[in-house]
C-alpha positions in Angstrom: 78.9 57.7 42.7 77.1 56.1 45.6 75.2 59.1 46.4 74.0 59.2 42.4 72.2 55.9 43.0 70.8 57.0 46.3 69.1 59.8 44.8 67.8 57.6 42.0 66.2 55.6 44.9 64.7 58.2 46.2 63.3 59.5 42.9 61.9 56.1 42.3 60.2 56.0 45.6 58.8 59.4 44.9 57.3 58.5 41.6 55.7 55.4 42.9 53.8 57.8 45.5 52.7 59.7 42.7 51.6 57.1 40.7 49.0 55.7 43.4 46.0 57.1 41.9 43.9 54.2 40.6 44.0 52.9 37.1 41.0 52.8 34.9 38.1 50.3 36.0 38.8 48.1 32.9 42.2 47.7 33.8 41.6 46.8 37.6 38.6 44.9 36.8 37.0 47.0 39.7 35.0 50.2 40.1 35.9 51.9 43.3 33.4 54.6 44.2 33.1 56.6 47.5 29.6 56.8 49.1 28.2 57.8 52.4 25.5 56.5 54.7 22.6 58.2 53.7 19.1 57.5 52.7 20.3 56.8 49.0 22.9 54.2 50.2 22.9 52.0 53.5 24.5 49.0 55.0 21.8 46.1 55.8 21.9 44.2 58.9 23.6 41.1 57.2 26.3 43.0 55.9 25.0 43.9 52.4 24.1 47.1 51.2 21.5 48.6 48.9 19.8 51.8 48.0 19.2 54.4 45.1 22.8 55.4 44.6 24.3 51.4 45.4 21.8 50.2 42.6 22.7 53.1 40.4 26.3 52.3 40.5 26.0 48.7 40.6 24.1 48.9 37.2 27.1 51.2 35.6 29.6 49.1 36.7 27.9 46.0 35.3 27.8 48.1 31.8 31.8 48.7 32.5 31.8 44.7 33.0 33.6 45.2 36.3 32.8 44.4 39.9 32.0 47.4 42.0 33.5 47.9 45.6 32.2 51.0 47.6 34.1 53.0 50.1 32.3 54.6 52.9 33.3 58.2 53.7 32.2 59.9 57.0 30.9 63.1 55.5 30.8 65.1 52.4 34.1 66.6 53.1 35.9 63.3 53.1 33.8 62.2 50.1 35.3 64.9 47.9 38.9 64.6 49.5 39.0 60.4 48.5 38.2 61.9 45.0 40.9 64.5 45.1 43.3 62.1 46.3 42.6 59.5 43.5 41.6 57.0 46.1 38.4 56.3 44.2 37.0 56.5 40.6 34.3 58.9 41.7 31.9 59.8 44.3 28.0 58.8 44.5 25.6 61.0 45.9 28.0 64.1 46.1 26.4 67.3 46.5 27.3 69.7 43.5 29.4 72.3 45.0 32.4 74.4 43.6 35.5 72.4 44.5 38.8 72.8 43.1 39.9 69.7 41.4 36.5 68.1 41.0 33.8 67.7 38.2 30.6 66.6 38.3 28.2 64.5 36.4 24.8 65.6 35.4 22.5 65.8 38.6 20.7 62.8 39.4 18.1 64.3 42.2 17.5 67.6 43.9 16.4 68.8 47.2 15.9 72.1 48.9 18.0 73.1 51.9 16.0 73.8 55.3 16.4 74.5 58.7 14.6 71.8 61.0 13.2 72.4 64.7 10.9 70.4 67.0 7.1 71.3 66.4 6.4 72.2 69.9 9.2 75.0 69.8 8.5 78.7 69.0 8.8 78.8 65.4 11.7 80.5 63.9 10.5 81.6 60.5 12.3 84.5 60.0 16.4 84.7 59.6 16.6 87.3 62.0 15.2 84.9 64.4 18.4 82.7 64.3 20.7 85.5 66.0 22.6 84.0 68.9 21.2 80.3 67.9 23.4 77.0 67.9 22.5 75.2 64.6 24.0 71.7 64.2 25.4 70.9 60.8 27.6 68.3 59.0 31.1 68.7 58.2 31.7 69.5 54.7 28.1 69.8 54.0 26.3 72.3 51.7 24.7 73.6 54.6 27.8 74.2 56.8 29.0 76.3 53.7 25.9 78.3 53.2 25.5 79.0 56.8 29.0 79.9 57.6 28.7 82.7 55.0 25.8 84.3 56.9 27.8 86.7 59.2 25.3 89.7 59.5 23.3 88.3 62.4 24.2 90.0 65.9 24.9 88.2 68.1 26.1 85.6 65.3 24.6 82.1 65.0 27.0 79.3 66.0 27.3 76.4 63.8 28.0 72.9 65.7 29.8 71.0 63.3 29.1 67.2 63.6 31.5 64.6 62.2 30.5 60.9 61.1 26.8 61.5 61.4 24.1 61.7 58.7 21.4 63.7 57.9 18.9 61.5 59.6 21.3 61.4 62.9 21.0 65.0 63.1 17.4 65.3 62.9 17.0 62.5 65.2 19.2 64.8 67.9 16.6 67.4 67.3 13.8 65.0 68.0 15.3 63.7 71.4 16.2 67.7 72.3 19.9 67.0 72.2 20.1 70.1 69.7 17.4 72.9 69.1 18.0 73.2 65.5 19.6 71.2 62.4 20.5 72.3 58.8 19.7 69.5 56.3 17.5 69.4 53.2 14.0 68.3 52.6 14.9 65.0 51.1 16.2 63.7 54.5 13.3 65.7 56.3 10.8 63.9 54.6 12.5 60.5 55.6 12.9 61.3 59.1 9.1 62.4 59.3 8.4 58.5 59.0 10.4 58.3 62.2 10.2 61.8 64.2 6.9 63.2 63.5 7.4 65.7 66.1 9.8 67.8 63.7 8.8 70.7 61.3 10.7 72.9 58.9 11.7 76.2 60.6 12.5 78.0 57.3 13.8 77.1 53.7 17.6 78.2 53.7 17.5 78.7 50.1 19.6 77.5 47.0 18.4 74.1 45.3 20.8 71.4 45.9 21.6 68.8 43.1 23.5 65.5 43.7 25.5 63.9 41.2 28.7 61.7 40.8 31.9 63.8 41.4 35.3 62.8 39.7 38.8 64.4 39.8 39.5 66.8 36.9 42.8 65.1 35.9 41.3 61.6 35.9 40.2 59.0 33.5 38.3 61.3 31.1 36.8 58.1 29.4 35.2 57.1 32.4 33.7 60.4 33.0 32.1 60.6 29.5 30.9 56.8 29.9 29.2 58.0 33.3 27.7 61.1 31.5 26.3 58.7 28.8 25.1 56.3 31.4 23.0 58.8 33.4 21.4 60.2 30.2 20.3 56.8 29.2 18.9 55.8 32.5 17.1 59.3 32.7 15.6 58.8 29.0 14.8 55.0 29.4 12.9 55.3 32.9 15.4 53.6 34.6 16.1 56.5 37.0 12.4 57.1 37.9 11.7 53.3 38.7 14.7 53.2 40.9 13.5 56.4 42.7 10.1 55.1 43.0 11.7 51.8 44.3 13.4 53.5 47.0 11.2 56.7 47.9 7.9 56.4 46.3 6.1 55.5 49.4 7.6 58.5 51.4 5.4 61.0 53.2 2.1 59.1 52.2 1.0 59.0 55.9 0.6 62.0 57.8 1.8 62.9 61.1 -0.8 61.9 63.2 -0.8 58.5 61.5 2.8 58.1 62.2 2.4 59.0 65.9 -0.3 56.5 66.2 1.7 53.9 64.7 4.8 54.7 66.8 3.0 54.6 69.9 1.4 51.3 69.0 4.7 49.5 68.3 5.4 50.0 72.0 2.0 49.3 73.4 0.2 46.7 71.3 3.1 45.0 69.3 4.9 43.3 72.1 1.8 41.3 72.4 1.9 39.9 69.0 5.9 40.2 68.2 6.4 36.3 68.9 3.5 35.5 66.6 4.8 37.3 63.8 8.1 35.8 64.4 6.8 32.2 64.5 5.0 33.1 61.2 8.4 34.0 59.7 10.1 30.7 60.7 7.3 28.9 58.9 6.8 31.1 55.8 10.5 32.9 55.4 8.6 36.3 55.1 10.3 39.0 57.4 8.2 39.5 60.8 8.4 42.9 60.3 6.8 42.9 57.1 4.0 40.8 58.3 3.5 43.1 61.4 3.3 46.1 58.8 0.8 44.5 56.9 -1.2 43.5 59.9 -1.1 47.2 61.1 -2.4 48.3 57.7 -5.2 45.9 58.0 -6.4 46.0 61.6 -4.0 48.2 63.4 -3.2 45.2 65.3 -6.6 44.8 66.6 -7.5 40.9 67.0 -11.2 41.8 66.9 -11.5 43.8 63.8 -14.3 43.3 61.5 -15.5 45.2 58.2 -18.7 45.6 57.0 -18.1 42.7 54.3 -17.3 40.2 57.4 -13.7 40.4 56.9 -12.2 39.7 60.3 -9.3 39.6 62.5 -5.9 41.1 63.2 -5.1 39.8 59.3 -8.5 40.6 58.1 -9.1 37.2 56.7 -12.1 36.5 54.4 -14.2 33.4 55.2 -12.9 31.7 52.3 -9.3 32.4 53.0 -9.7 31.1 56.6 -11.2 28.0 55.5 -8.5 27.4 52.9 -5.8 28.2 55.6 -7.8 25.7 58.1 -8.5 28.7 60.6 -11.2 27.8 63.0 -11.2 31.1 64.8 -10.5 34.5 62.7 -10.3 36.1 65.9 -7.4 34.2 67.4 -4.5 36.3 66.7 -2.4 33.3 66.8 -4.3 31.5 63.9 -4.8 34.8 62.1 -1.3 35.9 61.9 0.1 32.3 60.5 -2.6 32.1 58.2 -2.2 35.3 56.7 1.3 34.8 56.6 0.9 31.7 54.7 -1.7 33.1 52.6 0.9 36.0 51.4 3.4 33.6 51.0 1.2 31.2 48.5 0.1 34.4 46.4 3.8 35.7 46.0 4.8 32.0 45.1 2.0 32.2 42.4 3.4 35.1 40.7 5.6 34.2 37.5 9.2 33.6 38.3 10.3 36.5 36.0 9.1 38.9 38.6 11.9 39.6 40.8 12.4 41.5 44.3 11.1 43.9 45.9 8.3 43.8 43.1 7.4 40.6 43.8 6.3 41.3 47.4 4.5 44.4 46.3 2.5 42.3 43.9 2.0 39.9 46.4 0.7 42.2 48.7 -1.6 43.9 46.3 -3.1 40.2 45.6 -3.9 40.1 49.3 -5.7 43.3 49.1 -7.5 42.5 45.6 -7.5 38.4 45.2 -5.1 37.0 42.8 -8.0 36.7 40.0 -8.0 40.7 40.0 -4.3 41.0 40.0 -3.8 38.7 37.1 -6.7 40.9 35.4 -4.6 44.1 36.5 -1.4 42.5 34.7 -3.4 41.5 31.4 -4.6 45.4 31.0 -0.9 46.4 31.7 0.2 44.0 28.8 -2.5 45.5 26.6 -1.3 48.9 27.3 2.6 47.8 26.6 3.3 48.5 30.2 5.7 46.2 32.3 3.5 44.0 34.4 6.5 42.7 36.5 6.8 46.0 37.7 5.3 47.4 40.8 6.1 51.1 39.6 4.2 50.5 36.3 1.2 48.3 38.1 0.8 51.0 40.5 -0.4 53.1 37.7 -2.0 50.4 36.2 -4.3 49.2 39.1 -6.6 52.2 39.5 -7.8 51.4 36.0 -9.7 48.6 37.1 -12.7 51.0 38.6 -13.2 52.0 34.9 -15.8 50.3 32.9 -13.8 50.5 29.3 -11.2 48.2 31.4 -12.9 46.0 33.7 -15.7 45.0 31.3 -13.0 42.9 29.4 -11.9 40.8 32.4 -13.5 37.6 33.8 -12.7 38.9 37.3 -14.6 42.1 36.9 -14.4 45.5 38.7 -12.2 46.0 41.5 -10.7 49.1 43.3 -7.3 48.9 42.4 -6.4 52.2 43.5 -7.1 51.0 47.1 -4.7 48.2 46.7 -2.1 50.7 45.8 -2.6 52.9 48.7 -2.5 49.7 51.1 0.7 48.6 49.3 2.4 51.8 49.7 1.4 52.4 53.3 2.8 48.7 54.2 6.0 49.9 52.8 6.1 53.0 55.1 5.2 50.8 58.1 7.6 48.3 57.1 10.4 50.9 56.6 9.7 52.2 60.2 9.8 48.9 61.8 13.2 47.8 60.3 14.6 51.0 62.0 13.3 50.3 65.4 12.6 46.4 65.5 15.6 44.2 64.8 15.5 41.5 62.2 14.7 37.7 63.1 17.2 35.4 61.0 17.6 35.7 57.4 14.2 36.1 55.2 13.0 34.2 52.2 11.3 37.4 51.0 13.6 40.1 52.1 12.2 43.5 50.1 15.2 45.5 49.4 13.7 48.9 50.5 14.8 52.2 51.8 15.6 51.4 55.5 18.0 53.3 57.9 19.7 51.2 60.6 19.0 51.8 64.1 21.2 53.8 66.0 
């Protein structure tokens, strides 16, 4: 009978292997989600993480009453494999592709598939132009699947499959002339243009891409239904739109020439003032890169800048602000940078405690442009219109109304060019985004605005 008990032991081991799939989040007290490092999710310099998909999943986990743990996959192929193996409850930011054993939620965002090249290369705008070309793709990506089916070209195109990269990495390689062509989507391309303005779309590859959450077909049906209901609700109540604006609302607001100029001046001008911005961070706690972004928007890092209204210096201080900050010479960049940083910190501190980051920082920047009185007036207009005065997403739709008499005549602060404040803040967000890619952080910051940044390669 010893052989019988041995068989039982082997069967027990086999059964235990079959039960290795995760149990429901409620039983585990944990929601385990596969994710990739993409513009919708990235790991920060301090070890944390944020992004559109990160926040959305965290919100869902909070509604389930469990903590959230992310498992970072190397590429789309591994993302789906983790789902099929039952090692995660679902995969976020998954391209909706036909996959055996996988079912998808309703889509959360869409994109078009594109082929990207350098702008100074001969344009390959016809599909026949791709004959014999080498195109880099990510392993398991929709672009790899789409292009592998294109067998009619002679000589055939060659797919160079990259493993463990992101779509931004592929475009960086094209920018550096390490590859001629990369296939990605226009979402990645739009973000990459803030870093690599020498790229252009060679041609659209066709087929609308949709991204959602991927679940195993045999896994927790109740969890799938809860996710569907959650996605429907956040779409209907505006949460999805606000999150999208929080991370991506500022993208592609500055043209290629403006981005090229900024990147050139990061190398030529910023080194002269970097230590002053860092010193100002040490005093105010505001990320020095945000201060540098604000300064660039105000003066293009010109310490002698002067406006027709006599706003002057690298931080473009008014006389009243300079006096309040005890600035003896507004054209002295050291004095101007520290005063501008202190002024911004004061404006942020004056906002109601109920306003959370990153909206707090964006509204503080709007006050830097308008003055606190005008911002308070705009917030009063928002309240009257039943808009959320603590939300930058809502306020940037209200601020332009301050130029219309039916609104500003009721305010003590009077008329203001609120639309210009919106443009200013959105530009600062873009410059800050770029600086966080190319310039390292200095210590922890008091006002770390959690926005879309891609860690430097």
